[in-house]
C-alpha positions as CSV (number, residue, x, y, z in Angstrom):
1,M,-33.3,26.0,-63.6
2,A,-36.0,27.9,-64.5
3,P,-35.2,29.1,-68.2
4,K,-32.9,25.2,-68.3
5,R,-36.9,23.9,-67.8
6,K,-38.3,25.8,-70.0
7,R,-35.5,25.5,-73.0
8,V,-36.2,21.3,-72.7
9,A,-40.5,21.4,-72.7
10,S,-39.4,24.2,-75.8
11,A,-36.8,21.1,-77.0
12,V,-40.1,18.5,-76.6
13,G,-43.0,20.0,-77.9
14,D,-40.7,21.3,-80.9
15,R,-40.0,17.6,-81.4
16,T,-43.7,16.3,-80.8
17,S,-44.6,19.1,-83.7
18,I,-41.7,17.3,-86.4
19,R,-43.1,14.4,-85.8
20,N,-46.8,15.3,-86.8
21,M,-46.4,17.3,-89.3
22,A,-44.0,15.0,-90.7
23,A,-45.0,12.6,-94.0
24,A,-44.5,9.2,-92.2
25,T,-42.6,8.0,-94.7
26,P,-39.8,4.7,-93.1
27,L,-36.9,6.9,-94.4
28,Q,-38.1,9.9,-92.0
29,S,-39.7,8.2,-88.8
30,L,-35.8,6.6,-88.8
31,K,-34.9,10.0,-88.7
32,E,-36.7,11.4,-86.6
33,E,-35.9,8.3,-84.0
34,A,-32.4,9.6,-84.1
35,T,-33.2,12.7,-83.1
36,C,-32.5,14.4,-79.9
37,S,-35.1,15.9,-78.5
38,I,-33.7,18.3,-77.0
39,C,-30.5,19.7,-79.9
40,L,-33.3,18.6,-82.3
41,D,-30.4,17.0,-84.4
42,Y,-28.5,13.6,-84.7
43,F,-27.8,11.7,-81.4
44,S,-23.7,12.2,-80.9
45,D,-22.9,10.1,-78.6
46,P,-26.3,8.5,-77.6
47,V,-27.1,7.7,-73.8
48,S,-30.7,6.2,-72.4
49,V,-31.1,7.7,-68.5
50,E,-33.3,5.3,-66.1
51,C,-36.6,6.1,-67.8
52,G,-34.9,4.3,-71.3
53,H,-35.2,7.9,-72.8
54,A,-32.4,8.5,-74.9
55,F,-30.0,12.1,-75.4
56,C,-27.1,13.3,-76.7
57,L,-24.0,13.2,-73.7
58,S,-23.5,16.6,-73.9
59,C,-27.0,18.0,-74.1
60,I,-28.7,16.2,-70.9
61,S,-25.3,16.6,-69.1
62,Q,-25.9,20.5,-69.9
63,C,-29.7,19.7,-68.4
64,W,-28.6,18.6,-64.9
65,V,-25.7,21.1,-64.5
66,G,-25.7,21.8,-60.6
67,L,-28.0,18.3,-59.9
68,Q,-26.7,16.0,-57.5
69,T,-29.3,14.3,-56.7
70,D,-33.6,14.3,-58.1
71,V,-32.8,14.7,-61.1
72,P,-35.6,14.6,-64.2
73,C,-35.6,13.0,-67.3
74,P,-36.1,16.5,-69.9
75,Q,-38.3,13.9,-72.1
76,C,-41.3,12.3,-69.8
77,R,-40.3,14.2,-66.4
78,S,-39.7,11.2,-65.0
79,V,-37.0,11.8,-61.5
80,S,-33.9,10.2,-61.1
81,E,-32.6,9.5,-57.1
82,T,-29.3,9.6,-59.0
83,K,-27.8,10.5,-62.7
84,F,-27.9,6.9,-64.8
85,L,-26.4,7.5,-67.6
86,R,-25.9,4.2,-70.0
87,P,-24.1,4.4,-73.7
88,N,-26.5,3.7,-76.2
89,R,-24.3,2.1,-78.7
90,Q,-27.2,0.1,-80.7
91,L,-28.8,3.9,-81.1
92,A,-25.3,5.0,-81.4
93,N,-25.1,2.8,-85.1
94,M,-28.8,3.4,-85.9
95,V,-27.7,7.6,-86.3
96,E,-25.2,6.0,-89.2
97,I,-27.2,3.8,-90.6
98,A,-30.1,7.2,-91.1
99,K,-27.0,9.2,-91.9
100,Q,-26.1,7.1,-94.5
101,L,-29.9,6.8,-96.1
102,Q,-29.8,10.1,-96.0
103,V,-26.7,10.7,-98.3
104,S,-27.7,7.4,-100.4
105,T,-31.1,8.9,-101.5
106,G,-30.3,12.5,-101.9
107,I,-32.4,14.2,-99.1
108,P,-30.9,17.1,-97.6
109,Q,-28.9,16.8,-94.5
110,E,-30.2,20.1,-93.2
111,V,-32.5,19.9,-90.8
112,N,-33.3,23.4,-90.4
113,M,-35.7,23.6,-92.8
114,C,-39.4,24.9,-92.6
115,R,-41.4,22.2,-92.7
116,E,-44.2,23.8,-94.6
117,H,-43.0,25.7,-97.7
118,E,-39.4,23.7,-97.3
119,E,-37.2,26.5,-97.4
120,K,-34.6,27.6,-94.9
121,L,-35.2,28.6,-91.8
122,K,-33.1,32.4,-91.4
123,L,-35.9,34.3,-89.3
124,F,-37.0,33.9,-85.9
125,C,-40.9,35.4,-84.7
126,E,-40.1,37.5,-81.5
127,V,-44.2,37.2,-81.7
128,D,-44.9,33.6,-81.6
129,Q,-41.0,32.7,-80.4
130,K,-40.0,30.4,-83.3
131,L,-37.4,30.2,-86.2
132,I,-39.3,31.0,-90.1
133,C,-38.7,31.0,-93.4
134,V,-38.8,33.9,-95.6
135,V,-41.8,32.3,-96.6
136,C,-43.4,32.5,-93.7
137,S,-42.5,35.9,-92.9
138,M,-44.7,37.3,-95.2
139,S,-47.5,35.1,-94.7
140,R,-50.6,36.4,-92.6
141,D,-50.2,34.4,-90.0
142,H,-46.6,36.4,-89.5
143,K,-47.1,39.5,-91.9
144,Q,-47.6,41.6,-88.3
145,H,-44.6,40.1,-85.9
146,R,-41.5,41.5,-85.7
147,V,-39.0,38.9,-87.0
148,L,-35.3,38.9,-87.1
149,P,-32.6,37.3,-88.7
150,I,-31.5,33.9,-86.4
151,R,-27.5,35.5,-85.4
152,E,-29.3,39.2,-84.8
153,A,-32.7,37.6,-82.7
154,A,-29.9,34.7,-81.2
155,Q,-27.3,37.4,-80.2
156,E,-30.7,39.3,-78.4
157,Y,-31.5,36.5,-76.6
158,K,-27.5,35.6,-75.5
159,E,-27.5,39.3,-73.8
160,K,-31.2,38.7,-72.7
161,F,-29.6,35.6,-70.5
162,H,-26.7,36.7,-70.1
163,S,-28.6,39.2,-68.0
164,Y,-31.1,36.4,-66.7
165,T,-27.7,34.8,-65.2
166,D,-26.4,38.1,-63.5
167,T,-29.8,38.6,-61.8
168,L,-30.1,35.2,-61.2
169,K,-26.2,34.7,-60.1
170,K,-27.4,37.9,-57.3
171,K,-29.7,36.4,-56.1
172,L,-28.3,33.1,-55.8
173,E,-24.6,34.8,-54.0
174,D,-28.0,36.4,-51.8
175,M,-29.7,32.5,-50.8
176,L,-26.3,31.3,-49.9
177,E,-25.4,34.5,-47.7
178,L,-28.8,33.9,-45.7
179,H,-27.9,30.2,-46.0
180,R,-24.6,30.9,-44.2
181,K,-26.2,33.5,-42.1
182,E,-29.0,30.8,-40.9
183,E,-26.6,28.3,-40.4
184,K,-24.7,30.1,-37.8
185,K,-27.4,31.3,-36.0
186,L,-28.5,27.5,-35.7
187,K,-25.4,26.6,-34.5
188,Q,-25.1,29.5,-32.1
189,Q,-28.8,28.6,-31.0
190,E,-27.8,24.8,-30.0
191,A,-25.2,26.2,-28.5
192,K,-27.0,28.1,-26.2
193,F,-29.4,25.5,-25.3
194,K,-27.4,23.0,-24.7
195,S,-25.2,25.5,-22.5
196,Q,-28.5,26.2,-20.7
197,R,-28.9,22.4,-20.7
198,E,-25.6,21.5,-18.6
199,R,-26.3,25.0,-15.9
200,I,-29.8,23.9,-16.1
201,A,-28.4,20.2,-15.1
202,K,-25.8,21.9,-12.7
203,A,-28.1,23.9,-10.7
204,F,-30.1,21.1,-10.0
205,E,-27.0,18.9,-9.1
206,K,-26.4,22.0,-6.7
207,L,-29.4,22.3,-5.3
208,K,-29.7,18.3,-4.6
209,Q,-26.3,18.1,-2.7
210,F,-27.4,21.5,-0.9
211,L,-31.0,19.8,-0.6
212,E,-29.4,16.7,0.6
213,K,-27.1,18.5,3.1
214,E,-30.1,20.3,5.1
215,N,-32.0,17.6,5.2
216,S,-29.1,15.9,7.0
217,C,-28.6,19.2,9.0
218,Y,-32.1,18.8,10.5
219,L,-32.3,15.2,10.9
220,N,-29.3,15.4,12.9
221,N,-30.7,18.1,15.2
222,L,-34.0,16.5,15.0
223,E,-32.5,13.1,16.8
224,Q,-30.9,15.3,19.4
225,E,-33.9,16.7,20.3
226,E,-35.2,13.9,20.8
227,R,-32.7,12.0,22.6
228,N,-32.3,14.6,25.3
229,N,-36.4,14.8,25.3
230,L,-37.1,11.2,26.0
231,L,-33.7,10.9,27.7
232,S,-35.6,14.1,29.7
233,I,-39.3,12.2,29.6
234,K,-37.2,9.0,31.0
235,E,-35.8,10.3,33.9
236,T,-39.6,11.5,35.0
237,L,-40.8,8.8,34.1
238,T,-38.7,6.7,37.2
239,K,-38.9,9.8,39.2
240,L,-42.9,9.1,38.7
241,E,-42.0,5.7,39.2
242,E,-40.2,6.1,42.9
243,Q,-42.5,8.2,43.9
244,Q,-45.6,5.8,43.3
245,S,-43.6,3.6,44.9
246,D,-43.2,5.8,48.1
247,L,-46.7,7.2,47.9
248,R,-47.9,3.2,48.3
249,S,-45.7,2.9,51.2
250,M,-47.0,5.7,52.6
251,I,-50.8,4.6,52.1
252,T,-50.2,1.0,54.1
253,E,-48.1,2.6,56.5
254,I,-51.3,5.1,57.3
255,E,-53.8,2.7,56.7
256,S,-51.9,0.6,59.2
257,K,-51.7,3.0,61.7
258,W,-55.5,2.5,62.0
259,Q,-55.7,-0.7,63.7
260,Q,-52.9,0.2,66.2
261,Q,-53.5,1.2,70.1
262,D,-53.6,4.6,70.9
263,V,-50.3,4.7,72.7
264,E,-48.6,2.7,69.8
265,L,-50.1,5.0,66.9
266,L,-48.9,8.0,68.7
267,K,-45.2,7.0,69.7
268,D,-43.6,7.9,66.1
269,V,-46.4,10.1,65.1
270,K,-44.5,13.2,64.4
271,S,-41.6,10.3,62.2
272,T,-45.1,10.0,59.5
273,L,-46.1,13.6,59.8
274,D,-43.3,14.7,58.7
275,R,-43.1,11.9,55.7
276,Y,-46.5,13.0,54.6
277,E,-45.4,16.7,54.5
278,N,-42.9,15.4,52.6
279,M,-44.6,13.8,49.9
280,K,-46.8,16.5,49.2
281,A,-43.6,18.5,48.7
282,Q,-43.0,16.7,46.0
283,D,-46.1,17.4,44.3
284,A,-44.2,20.3,42.8
285,S,-41.7,18.6,41.6
286,Y,-45.0,15.9,39.7
287,N,-46.1,19.5,38.4
288,T,-43.3,20.4,36.6
289,F,-43.1,17.0,35.0
290,K,-46.6,17.5,33.9
291,G,-46.0,20.6,32.4
292,K,-42.7,20.1,30.5
293,E,-42.9,21.1,27.0
294,E,-43.1,19.6,23.6
295,S,-40.9,19.1,21.3
296,T,-40.3,22.5,18.8
297,Y,-40.1,19.7,16.2
298,V,-44.3,18.5,17.7
299,E,-45.6,21.9,15.6
300,K,-48.2,22.4,12.8
301,E,-47.3,20.5,9.7
302,V,-47.6,23.4,7.7
303,D,-46.1,26.1,9.8
304,L,-42.9,23.0,9.6
305,Q,-43.1,22.9,5.8
306,M,-43.5,26.9,5.5
307,K,-40.0,27.5,8.1
308,I,-37.9,25.0,6.2
309,I,-39.0,26.5,2.4
310,E,-38.4,30.1,3.7
311,S,-34.5,28.8,5.1
312,L,-33.9,26.6,1.9
313,E,-34.9,29.1,0.0
314,W,-32.9,31.9,1.9
315,R,-30.0,29.8,2.1
316,W,-29.7,28.7,-1.7
317,V,-30.1,32.8,-2.6
318,R,-27.4,33.4,0.0
319,S,-25.1,30.7,-1.8
320,F,-24.5,32.8,-5.3
321,A,-23.1,36.0,-3.7
322,A,-21.2,38.1,-5.8
323,A,-18.2,40.1,-5.5
324,V,-20.3,43.6,-6.0
325,T,-18.2,46.9,-6.2
326,L,-19.3,50.2,-7.3
327,D,-18.1,51.9,-10.5
328,P,-17.3,55.6,-10.3
329,E,-17.2,56.7,-14.3
330,T,-21.1,56.6,-13.7
331,A,-21.5,57.7,-9.9
332,N,-23.3,61.2,-9.8
333,P,-20.8,63.5,-9.6
334,W,-22.2,64.9,-5.9
335,L,-21.7,61.1,-4.8
336,V,-18.4,60.3,-3.0
337,L,-17.2,56.4,-3.0
338,S,-14.6,54.9,-0.7
339,E,-11.2,53.3,-2.0
340,D,-12.6,49.9,-2.4
341,G,-15.9,50.5,-4.4
342,R,-17.8,49.5,-1.7
343,S,-19.4,52.5,0.0
344,V,-21.3,56.0,-1.4
345,R,-22.2,58.8,0.5
346,L,-23.6,62.2,-0.4
347,G,-20.6,65.0,-0.4
348,N,-20.7,68.3,0.1
349,R,-20.3,70.0,-3.0
350,Y,-20.7,68.8,-6.7
351,Q,-17.0,67.5,-7.9
352,D,-15.6,68.1,-11.2
353,V,-15.2,65.0,-13.1
354,P,-15.8,64.5,-16.6
355,D,-19.2,64.7,-17.9
356,T,-19.9,61.6,-19.4
357,P,-22.7,59.2,-21.4
358,Q,-22.2,57.2,-18.6
359,R,-22.6,59.4,-15.8
360,F,-25.7,60.0,-14.3
361,D,-27.0,63.4,-13.9
362,P,-28.5,64.8,-11.3
363,V,-30.5,61.8,-10.3
364,V,-27.6,60.5,-7.3
365,I,-27.2,57.4,-9.2
366,V,-24.0,55.4,-8.8
367,L,-23.8,51.7,-10.7
368,G,-21.9,48.2,-10.0
369,R,-19.0,47.6,-12.7
370,E,-20.3,44.3,-13.1
371,K,-22.6,43.6,-16.1
372,L,-25.1,41.0,-15.6
373,S,-26.5,38.9,-18.9
374,S,-26.4,35.1,-17.1
375,G,-26.9,33.9,-14.3
376,R,-27.5,33.8,-10.9
377,H,-26.0,37.0,-8.5
378,Y,-27.0,38.3,-5.4
379,W,-25.4,40.5,-3.2
380,E,-26.3,42.8,0.3
381,V,-26.1,46.3,0.8
382,E,-26.1,48.0,4.3
383,V,-29.2,50.9,4.3
384,E,-28.8,51.9,8.7
385,D,-29.6,55.0,9.5
386,K,-30.7,55.8,6.2
387,T,-34.3,57.3,5.5
388,S,-34.3,57.0,1.9
389,W,-33.0,55.3,-0.5
390,E,-33.1,53.0,-3.9
391,L,-32.0,50.1,-5.1
392,G,-32.1,47.6,-7.9
393,V,-30.9,46.5,-11.3
394,C,-30.8,48.6,-15.1
395,D,-30.6,48.6,-18.3
396,E,-26.6,48.8,-18.9
397,A,-28.3,50.9,-22.4
398,A,-31.1,52.8,-19.8
399,S,-30.7,56.6,-20.4
400,R,-28.6,58.7,-17.9
401,K,-29.4,61.8,-18.0
402,G,-31.5,64.6,-17.4
403,E,-35.1,63.6,-14.9
404,I,-35.0,59.6,-15.0
405,A,-38.1,57.5,-14.4
406,L,-37.1,54.5,-12.3
407,A,-39.8,52.1,-14.1
408,P,-39.4,48.9,-15.7
409,E,-40.7,50.3,-19.2
410,E,-37.6,52.9,-19.6
411,G,-35.4,50.1,-18.1
412,Y,-35.3,50.3,-14.2
413,W,-35.9,47.4,-11.4
414,T,-35.6,48.9,-8.2
415,V,-37.3,49.1,-4.6
416,R,-37.4,52.3,-2.4
417,L,-38.0,53.8,1.0
418,I,-39.1,57.2,0.8
419,D,-41.1,59.2,3.3
420,G,-41.3,56.2,6.0
421,E,-42.6,53.8,2.9
422,Y,-41.5,50.8,1.5
423,K,-42.6,50.5,-2.5
424,A,-41.7,49.1,-5.7
425,N,-41.0,51.0,-8.4
426,T,-43.8,49.0,-10.7
427,S,-46.2,51.0,-12.8
428,P,-48.4,52.3,-10.9
429,S,-45.7,51.0,-7.3
430,T,-46.7,49.0,-5.5
431,L,-46.9,49.0,-1.5
432,L,-44.6,47.2,0.2
433,A,-44.9,46.4,4.5
434,P,-41.9,44.3,6.0
435,R,-42.5,43.3,9.0
436,V,-39.5,45.0,10.6
437,P,-36.9,47.8,9.4
438,S,-34.2,47.2,7.1
439,R,-31.4,47.5,8.0
440,A,-29.8,45.5,5.2
441,V,-31.3,44.7,2.1
442,G,-30.9,41.2,0.0
443,L,-31.1,41.7,-3.9
444,F,-31.1,38.1,-6.3
445,L,-30.9,38.4,-9.8
446,D,-31.9,35.1,-11.9
447,Y,-31.5,36.4,-15.1
448,E,-32.7,32.9,-17.0
449,A,-35.8,32.7,-14.9
450,R,-36.5,37.0,-15.3
451,R,-36.6,37.5,-11.8
452,L,-35.8,39.8,-9.6
453,S,-36.1,39.7,-5.4
454,V,-35.9,41.6,-3.0
455,Y,-34.9,40.9,0.7
456,N,-35.4,42.5,4.1
457,V,-31.7,40.7,5.8
458,D,-32.9,41.2,9.3
459,D,-35.9,38.6,9.0
460,R,-34.8,37.4,5.8
461,S,-38.6,38.1,4.3
462,L,-39.0,38.5,0.9
463,L,-39.9,41.9,-0.1
464,F,-40.8,42.2,-3.7
465,T,-40.3,39.9,-7.0
466,F,-40.0,41.1,-10.3
467,F,-41.3,38.0,-12.1
468,G,-41.3,38.0,-16.2
469,A,-39.0,40.9,-16.5
470,S,-38.3,41.5,-20.2
471,F,-34.6,41.9,-18.9
472,P,-32.6,43.5,-21.7
473,P,-28.9,41.7,-22.9
474,T,-26.7,43.6,-20.3
475,L,-28.2,44.7,-16.5
476,R,-26.0,46.4,-13.9
477,P,-26.5,46.2,-9.8
478,L,-27.8,50.2,-9.0
479,F,-27.3,52.0,-6.0
480,S,-29.4,55.9,-5.4
481,L,-28.8,57.5,-1.6
482,Q,-31.6,60.1,-2.5
483,Y,-31.2,63.2,-1.2
484,N,-29.9,64.4,2.2
485,D,-32.9,66.1,3.2
486,E,-30.6,68.7,6.0
487,G,-28.4,65.8,6.9
488,S,-31.2,63.7,8.4
489,N,-30.2,61.5,4.8
490,A,-26.5,61.9,4.6
491,A,-25.6,57.6,6.1
492,A,-23.7,55.6,3.5
493,L,-24.7,52.3,1.7
494,R,-22.1,50.3,2.2
495,I,-21.7,46.9,0.3
496,L,-21.6,44.2,2.6
497,P,-18.8,40.9,2.3
498,G,-20.0,38.0,0.0
499,T,-22.0,35.8,2.0
500,G,-20.4,32.6,0.1
501,G,-23.7,30.7,1.4
502,K,-22.9,30.7,4.8
């Protein structure tokens, strides 16, 4: 549209120049008012725009090509919201009158005349970018300028404008293609965030149901223990009241003996002494009541909360149990996989298998078949009787050949046991201190939260969490047996069956 605006501006400027140079005769003034400011010729099918200015229908239509809204007036630049065109019949009548007057007065109708020399405009000055006559070309103003015949100059500019059009069309195509890509990206992002919102809503609904179930379970257990404990305490109170009654009766009996004669006192002394000994024997029972332990729920509030939180986290994590199996196409040639793809051990020889880019060599690693690119996933691996192992996830595109540094910056997030020490493979590595040795390890991947947590299944404790990891588009579960260590590390790694949230 830029060249079009330039043309319009030039046309308006030319008309202003014509008006300034024209003699102020009534006929010339009428002619000027009957002239279109775009084509500089008499109006043809004149129409008025919203601001009141008039143009030829074909001229204004050409100026507004490609515009639907916010259309400008070529003369005053005022902008209209829509294309407003109203036929101007009075102006059309005035044009006809001007033409007839020009004929009747004998004034030539040729408008392409030099105002200064009254010669026909036959040449074009490339320096001043204007039409001139032959006399103008020989004047001091244009003598040193390059001038061309109108037809030749018009042809040159047609070719130039044609090249401009090709360039602008190519730019428009590129812009339209970019627009299509951005629209596609917008739809993809909208769909992605909508999907994430739905997943978050489902996750929290699931968590809400889980918490309600756990709340009911805890309250039922508490209610049962409350009933048992209160019943026990009430029974104790009843027995204590009975003993108190017996004690009062015994005290009254003994006090009454003080008032009796010697013979009367000694008649049933044996019965009194026996009842007294029975009363003393009941002290042990009283001490038992007194020393009974309080309810397990009568604990420090913080300890109780921590136990509940740990229990909830453990059950919640295990509710995302995934069916993970091993991928033989990735297994190091020394590794032997079970038929069900859930167990791997070190073999006695280097197997003759295809050396593909997917296979680890020389590092003794095998990956899970599952490609994880979203959601939450939990799996457990039995590591009992192994002295060395390494477990975690890795980038699907990470290097698998040669000596590999199993670190996050290389696309590996793992925890290992080696030389009796548990470590997280951070940079530098992080020493871990499990409360009890691990016979099974649980791994929980929350892809959207950028979190990988490793648990000791034996005591349900958290060993380590990789927070805020820059996960790649696709992750794979990773299993490494380390080396045989002369037979001390020959045990297999075994993926345990899905827990199903139990």
